[in-house]
N, CA, C and O atoms as a GROMACS GRO file, in nm:
protein
  312
    1UNK      N    1  -3.000  -1.142  -0.903
    1UNK     CA    2  -3.072  -1.164  -0.780
    1UNK      C    3  -2.979  -1.136  -0.662
    1UNK      O    4  -2.878  -1.206  -0.645
    2UNK      N    5  -3.011  -1.039  -0.585
    2UNK     CA    6  -2.925  -0.994  -0.476
    2UNK      C    7  -2.914  -1.097  -0.365
    2UNK      O    8  -2.807  -1.114  -0.308
    3UNK      N    9  -3.022  -1.167  -0.333
    3UNK     CA   10  -3.020  -1.265  -0.225
    3UNK      C   11  -2.927  -1.382  -0.260
    3UNK      O   12  -2.850  -1.427  -0.175
    4UNK      N   13  -2.933  -1.430  -0.382
    4UNK     CA   14  -2.847  -1.541  -0.424
    4UNK      C   15  -2.701  -1.498  -0.424
    4UNK      O   16  -2.614  -1.575  -0.384
    5UNK      N   17  -2.674  -1.377  -0.470
    5UNK     CA   18  -2.537  -1.326  -0.469
    5UNK      C   19  -2.485  -1.314  -0.327
    5UNK      O   20  -2.368  -1.345  -0.301
    6UNK      N   21  -2.570  -1.270  -0.235
    6UNK     CA   22  -2.530  -1.256  -0.095
    6UNK      C   23  -2.495  -1.392  -0.035
    6UNK      O   24  -2.391  -1.406   0.029
    7UNK      N   25  -2.581  -1.491  -0.055
    7UNK     CA   26  -2.556  -1.625  -0.001
    7UNK      C   27  -2.428  -1.684  -0.060
    7UNK      O   28  -2.348  -1.744   0.012
    8UNK      N   29  -2.409  -1.666  -0.190
    8UNK     CA   30  -2.288  -1.719  -0.254
    8UNK      C   31  -2.163  -1.649  -0.202
    8UNK      O   32  -2.061  -1.714  -0.180
    9UNK      N   33  -2.170  -1.518  -0.181
    9UNK     CA   34  -2.055  -1.444  -0.130
    9UNK      C   35  -2.016  -1.494   0.010
    9UNK      O   36  -1.898  -1.516   0.036
   10UNK      N   37  -2.113  -1.510   0.096
   10UNK     CA   38  -2.084  -1.556   0.233
   10UNK      C   39  -2.027  -1.697   0.231
   10UNK      O   40  -1.928  -1.725   0.299
   11UNK      N   41  -2.087  -1.787   0.153
   11UNK     CA   42  -2.040  -1.925   0.146
   11UNK      C   43  -1.899  -1.934   0.088
   11UNK      O   44  -1.817  -2.011   0.137
   12UNK      N   45  -1.870  -1.855  -0.016
   12UNK     CA   46  -1.735  -1.855  -0.073
   12UNK      C   47  -1.633  -1.803   0.028
   12UNK      O   48  -1.519  -1.850   0.030
   13UNK      N   49  -1.673  -1.708   0.110
   13UNK     CA   50  -1.583  -1.653   0.212
   13UNK      C   51  -1.550  -1.757   0.318
   13UNK      O   52  -1.440  -1.755   0.375
   14UNK      N   53  -1.642  -1.846   0.346
   14UNK     CA   54  -1.623  -1.947   0.449
   14UNK      C   55  -1.552  -2.072   0.399
   14UNK      O   56  -1.482  -2.138   0.476
   15UNK      N   57  -1.568  -2.105   0.274
   15UNK     CA   58  -1.520  -2.232   0.219
   15UNK      C   59  -1.370  -2.231   0.193
   15UNK      O   60  -1.312  -2.128   0.158
   16UNK      N   61  -1.308  -2.349   0.211
   16UNK     CA   62  -1.168  -2.366   0.173
   16UNK      C   63  -1.154  -2.372   0.022
   16UNK      O   64  -1.051  -2.331  -0.032
   17UNK      N   65  -1.256  -2.423  -0.046
   17UNK     CA   66  -1.256  -2.432  -0.192
   17UNK      C   67  -1.371  -2.346  -0.246
   17UNK      O   68  -1.479  -2.398  -0.272
   18UNK      N   69  -1.348  -2.215  -0.262
   18UNK     CA   70  -1.456  -2.128  -0.307
   18UNK      C   71  -1.508  -2.158  -0.447
   18UNK      O   72  -1.620  -2.121  -0.481
   19UNK      N   73  -1.427  -2.226  -0.529
   19UNK     CA   74  -1.473  -2.261  -0.663
   19UNK      C   75  -1.580  -2.370  -0.661
   19UNK      O   76  -1.652  -2.388  -0.758
   20UNK      N   77  -1.589  -2.442  -0.550
   20UNK     CA   78  -1.688  -2.548  -0.537
   20UNK      C   79  -1.822  -2.500  -0.485
   20UNK      O   80  -1.910  -2.581  -0.456
   21UNK      N   81  -1.839  -2.367  -0.472
   21UNK     CA   82  -1.962  -2.310  -0.419
   21UNK      C   83  -2.047  -2.256  -0.534
   21UNK      O   84  -1.996  -2.185  -0.621
   22UNK      N   85  -2.175  -2.290  -0.533
   22UNK     CA   86  -2.268  -2.233  -0.630
   22UNK      C   87  -2.406  -2.225  -0.568
   22UNK      O   88  -2.436  -2.294  -0.470
   23UNK      N   89  -2.490  -2.140  -0.626
   23UNK     CA   90  -2.627  -2.124  -0.578
   23UNK      C   91  -2.722  -2.142  -0.696
   23UNK      O   92  -2.709  -2.074  -0.799
   24UNK      N   93  -2.816  -2.234  -0.681
   24UNK     CA   94  -2.920  -2.254  -0.781
   24UNK      C   95  -3.046  -2.184  -0.732
   24UNK      O   96  -3.081  -2.194  -0.614
   25UNK      N   97  -3.114  -2.114  -0.821
   25UNK     CA   98  -3.236  -2.042  -0.785
   25UNK      C   99  -3.354  -2.108  -0.856
   25UNK      O  100  -3.353  -2.125  -0.978
   26UNK      N  101  -3.456  -2.145  -0.777
   26UNK     CA  102  -3.575  -2.207  -0.833
   26UNK      C  103  -3.698  -2.140  -0.774
   26UNK      O  104  -3.701  -2.105  -0.657
   27UNK      N  105  -3.800  -2.123  -0.856
   27UNK     CA  106  -3.928  -2.069  -0.810
   27UNK      C  107  -4.015  -2.186  -0.768
   27UNK      O  108  -4.036  -2.279  -0.846
   28UNK      N  109  -4.065  -2.183  -0.646
   28UNK     CA  110  -4.151  -2.291  -0.596
   28UNK      C  111  -4.277  -2.229  -0.539
   28UNK      O  112  -4.285  -2.199  -0.420
   29UNK      N  113  -4.374  -2.210  -0.624
   29UNK     CA  114  -4.497  -2.143  -0.582
   29UNK      C  115  -4.469  -1.997  -0.552
   29UNK      O  116  -4.424  -1.922  -0.639
   30UNK      N  117  -4.497  -1.956  -0.430
   30UNK     CA  118  -4.473  -1.816  -0.392
   30UNK      C  119  -4.334  -1.795  -0.334
   30UNK      O  120  -4.296  -1.682  -0.303
   31UNK      N  121  -4.258  -1.903  -0.317
   31UNK     CA  122  -4.124  -1.893  -0.257
   31UNK      C  123  -4.015  -1.906  -0.363
   31UNK      O  124  -4.032  -1.972  -0.465
   32UNK      N  125  -3.904  -1.841  -0.335
   32UNK     CA  126  -3.785  -1.854  -0.418
   32UNK      C  127  -3.687  -1.941  -0.339
   32UNK      O  128  -3.642  -1.903  -0.231
   33UNK      N  129  -3.656  -2.058  -0.392
   33UNK     CA  130  -3.568  -2.152  -0.324
   33UNK      C  131  -3.424  -2.128  -0.369
   33UNK      O  132  -3.394  -2.135  -0.488
   34UNK      N  133  -3.338  -2.098  -0.274
   34UNK     CA  134  -3.195  -2.082  -0.300
   34UNK      C  135  -3.127  -2.210  -0.254
   34UNK      O  136  -3.121  -2.236  -0.134
   35UNK      N  137  -3.077  -2.288  -0.347
   35UNK     CA  138  -3.009  -2.414  -0.312
   35UNK      C  139  -2.860  -2.389  -0.317
   35UNK      O  140  -2.802  -2.370  -0.424
   36UNK      N  141  -2.798  -2.389  -0.201
   36UNK     CA  142  -2.655  -2.365  -0.187
   36UNK      C  143  -2.582  -2.498  -0.200
   36UNK      O  144  -2.604  -2.589  -0.120
   37UNK      N  145  -2.496  -2.508  -0.298
   37UNK     CA  146  -2.420  -2.630  -0.323
   37UNK      C  147  -2.273  -2.604  -0.289
   37UNK      O  148  -2.212  -2.510  -0.340
   38UNK      N  149  -2.217  -2.688  -0.203
   38UNK     CA  150  -2.077  -2.675  -0.162
   38UNK      C  151  -2.011  -2.813  -0.166
   38UNK      O  152  -2.080  -2.915  -0.165
   39UNK      N  153  -1.878  -2.815  -0.168
   39UNK     CA  154  -1.805  -2.941  -0.162
   39UNK      C  155  -1.830  -3.008  -0.028
   39UNK      O  156  -1.858  -2.942   0.072
   40UNK      N  157  -1.820  -3.140  -0.028
   40UNK     CA  158  -1.844  -3.216   0.094
   40UNK      C  159  -1.749  -3.174   0.206
   40UNK      O  160  -1.787  -3.171   0.323
   41UNK      N  161  -1.625  -3.140   0.171
   41UNK     CA  162  -1.526  -3.100   0.270
   41UNK      C  163  -1.560  -2.967   0.336
   41UNK      O  164  -1.521  -2.943   0.450
   42UNK      N  165  -1.633  -2.881   0.267
   42UNK     CA  166  -1.668  -2.750   0.320
   42UNK      C  167  -1.807  -2.745   0.384
   42UNK      O  168  -1.848  -2.640   0.434
   43UNK      N  169  -1.878  -2.855   0.382
   43UNK     CA  170  -2.015  -2.857   0.433
   43UNK      C  171  -2.020  -2.812   0.580
   43UNK      O  172  -2.105  -2.732   0.616
   44UNK      N  173  -1.931  -2.863   0.662
   44UNK     CA  174  -1.930  -2.827   0.803
   44UNK      C  175  -1.900  -2.680   0.826
   44UNK      O  176  -1.957  -2.619   0.916
   45UNK      N  177  -1.812  -2.624   0.747
   45UNK     CA  178  -1.779  -2.482   0.760
   45UNK      C  179  -1.898  -2.394   0.727
   45UNK      O  180  -1.921  -2.293   0.794
   46UNK      N  181  -1.972  -2.431   0.624
   46UNK     CA  182  -2.084  -2.348   0.579
   46UNK      C  183  -2.204  -2.362   0.673
   46UNK      O  184  -2.275  -2.264   0.697
   47UNK      N  185  -2.226  -2.482   0.725
   47UNK     CA  186  -2.339  -2.502   0.817
   47UNK      C  187  -2.305  -2.449   0.955
   47UNK      O  188  -2.391  -2.390   1.021
   48UNK      N  189  -2.182  -2.469   1.000
   48UNK     CA  190  -2.141  -2.420   1.131
   48UNK      C  191  -2.176  -2.517   1.243
   48UNK      O  192  -2.252  -2.613   1.223
   49UNK      N  193  -2.121  -2.490   1.359
   49UNK     CA  194  -2.145  -2.575   1.474
   49UNK      C  195  -2.291  -2.564   1.516
   49UNK      O  196  -2.341  -2.455   1.541
   50UNK      N  197  -2.358  -2.678   1.524
   50UNK     CA  198  -2.502  -2.684   1.556
   50UNK      C  199  -2.587  -2.601   1.460
   50UNK      O  200  -2.696  -2.557   1.496
   51UNK      N  201  -2.538  -2.581   1.338
   51UNK     CA  202  -2.614  -2.508   1.237
   51UNK      C  203  -2.618  -2.358   1.258
   51UNK      O  204  -2.706  -2.291   1.204
   52UNK      N  205  -2.524  -2.305   1.334
   52UNK     CA  206  -2.527  -2.162   1.368
   52UNK      C  207  -2.514  -2.071   1.246
   52UNK      O  208  -2.582  -1.969   1.237
   53UNK      N  209  -2.427  -2.106   1.152
   53UNK     CA  210  -2.408  -2.022   1.034
   53UNK      C  211  -2.529  -2.033   0.942
   53UNK      O  212  -2.574  -1.934   0.885
   54UNK      N  213  -2.582  -2.155   0.928
   54UNK     CA  214  -2.702  -2.174   0.845
   54UNK      C  215  -2.819  -2.095   0.903
   54UNK      O  216  -2.896  -2.034   0.829
   55UNK      N  217  -2.834  -2.097   1.035
   55UNK     CA  218  -2.942  -2.021   1.099
   55UNK      C  219  -2.924  -1.871   1.076
   55UNK      O  220  -3.021  -1.800   1.051
   56UNK      N  221  -2.800  -1.824   1.086
   56UNK     CA  222  -2.772  -1.682   1.064
   56UNK      C  223  -2.803  -1.642   0.920
   56UNK      O  224  -2.861  -1.536   0.896
   57UNK      N  225  -2.766  -1.725   0.824
   57UNK     CA  226  -2.798  -1.697   0.683
   57UNK      C  227  -2.948  -1.692   0.661
   57UNK      O  228  -2.998  -1.604   0.590
   58UNK      N  229  -3.020  -1.784   0.722
   58UNK     CA  230  -3.167  -1.784   0.707
   58UNK      C  231  -3.229  -1.660   0.771
   58UNK      O  232  -3.326  -1.605   0.718
   59UNK      N  233  -3.174  -1.616   0.884
   59UNK     CA  234  -3.224  -1.494   0.949
   59UNK      C  235  -3.202  -1.372   0.860
   59UNK      O  236  -3.289  -1.287   0.848
   60UNK      N  237  -3.084  -1.364   0.799
   60UNK     CA  238  -3.056  -1.252   0.710
   60UNK      C  239  -3.142  -1.258   0.584
   60UNK      O  240  -3.179  -1.154   0.530
   61UNK      N  241  -3.173  -1.378   0.538
   61UNK     CA  242  -3.264  -1.391   0.423
   61UNK      C  243  -3.404  -1.344   0.459
   61UNK      O  244  -3.475  -1.292   0.373
   62UNK      N  245  -3.444  -1.361   0.584
   62UNK     CA  246  -3.575  -1.308   0.627
   62UNK      C  247  -3.577  -1.156   0.619
   62UNK      O  248  -3.678  -1.097   0.581
   63UNK      N  249  -3.466  -1.093   0.655
   63UNK     CA  250  -3.456  -0.947   0.644
   63UNK      C  251  -3.467  -0.905   0.498
   63UNK      O  252  -3.540  -0.811   0.465
   64UNK      N  253  -3.395  -0.974   0.410
   64UNK     CA  254  -3.402  -0.944   0.267
   64UNK      C  255  -3.544  -0.967   0.216
   64UNK      O  256  -3.594  -0.889   0.135
   65UNK      N  257  -3.608  -1.074   0.264
   65UNK     CA  258  -3.747  -1.104   0.223
   65UNK      C  259  -3.841  -0.991   0.261
   65UNK      O  260  -3.925  -0.950   0.182
   66UNK      N  261  -3.826  -0.940   0.382
   66UNK     CA  262  -3.912  -0.831   0.428
   66UNK      C  263  -3.892  -0.705   0.345
   66UNK      O  264  -3.987  -0.632   0.319
   67UNK      N  265  -3.770  -0.679   0.305
   67UNK     CA  266  -3.741  -0.558   0.228
   67UNK      C  267  -3.784  -0.569   0.082
   67UNK      O  268  -3.827  -0.470   0.023
   68UNK      N  269  -3.773  -0.689   0.024
   68UNK     CA  270  -3.803  -0.704  -0.118
   68UNK      C  271  -3.944  -0.756  -0.145
   68UNK      O  272  -3.995  -0.742  -0.256
   69UNK      N  273  -4.007  -0.815  -0.045
   69UNK     CA  274  -4.140  -0.872  -0.065
   69UNK      C  275  -4.137  -1.013  -0.120
   69UNK      O  276  -4.243  -1.073  -0.140
   70UNK      N  277  -4.020  -1.068  -0.144
   70UNK     CA  278  -4.004  -1.207  -0.190
   70UNK      C  279  -3.994  -1.298  -0.068
   70UNK      O  280  -3.954  -1.254   0.040
   71UNK      N  281  -4.030  -1.425  -0.085
   71UNK     CA  282  -4.015  -1.523   0.020
   71UNK      C  283  -3.901  -1.616  -0.017
   71UNK      O  284  -3.914  -1.695  -0.111
   72UNK      N  285  -3.789  -1.608   0.054
   72UNK     CA  286  -3.671  -1.689   0.023
   72UNK      C  287  -3.660  -1.808   0.118
   72UNK      O  288  -3.685  -1.796   0.238
   73UNK      N  289  -3.622  -1.923   0.061
   73UNK     CA  290  -3.598  -2.044   0.139
   73UNK      C  291  -3.457  -2.091   0.104
   73UNK      O  292  -3.423  -2.101  -0.014
   74UNK      N  293  -3.376  -2.121   0.206
   74UNK     CA  294  -3.239  -2.166   0.185
   74UNK      C  295  -3.228  -2.315   0.209
   74UNK      O  296  -3.267  -2.365   0.315
   75UNK      N  297  -3.176  -2.386   0.110
   75UNK     CA  298  -3.145  -2.529   0.122
   75UNK      C  299  -2.996  -2.545   0.099
   75UNK      O  300  -2.940  -2.484   0.008
   76UNK      N  301  -2.932  -2.626   0.181
   76UNK     CA  302  -2.787  -2.647   0.170
   76UNK      C  303  -2.763  -2.794   0.136
   76UNK      O  304  -2.816  -2.883   0.202
   77UNK      N  305  -2.683  -2.819   0.032
   77UNK     CA  306  -2.656  -2.956  -0.011
   77UNK      C  307  -2.522  -2.967  -0.080
   77UNK      O  308  -2.447  -2.870  -0.090
   78UNK      N  309  -2.494  -3.087  -0.126
   78UNK     CA  310  -2.368  -3.114  -0.196
   78UNK      C  311  -2.389  -3.110  -0.345
   78UNK      O  312  -2.294  -3.130  -0.421
   0.00000   0.00000   0.00000
């Protein structure tokens, strides 16, 4: 899945502990839920100030959604 690989690549690039980053993919009706799991210490880095990085990731997922026809939803957690 290209979208999950993309989200994981970006999160690993931002995190101090890239080994603590993983993405779970779940089908939820018509949407594909990408659950990004990161260490508690890296949560702020991945979300960004005022959620700027999370918003940017979601915007890029919308572009991927438009190109592939899938509906992606990003959830960020520990």
